[in-house]
C-alpha angles and dihedrals in degrees: 000000000000091000091052092049091049090051091048089050089069091054097053105136119236125233090264098058121097123269089249091066091051092051093048090050090050092051091049091049092049093048090049090052095046093050091043092055095034092241133138129220092250091057093056099041115106127204117240089261092048091048089050093050093048090049090052092046092050091045093052095047093048089051092049090052088050089049092050090052090051099043113091099168098055113094121231090244090059091048093050089054092050091049095049088053091047098064096042129092111237115258105239095204 
């Protein structure tokens, strides 16, 4: 996979190439990654609900990281506890 990615690295389209070139490159990169990780397109395709949930999850975690960088009065121990809870699925009893 590394060799395939290195070969693709030399084919990255520049900003002046047509959108079709960029799309073809993106397709090649996707296929390389799918093959390298032994995945199928179906396995990585999310439903609209799943995509929304993933987007919300990423947004919240990004916001938490930004808060951590800005917070000077919160101890490292407290942030460690917050981070630990961020990445866990809630226990529903």
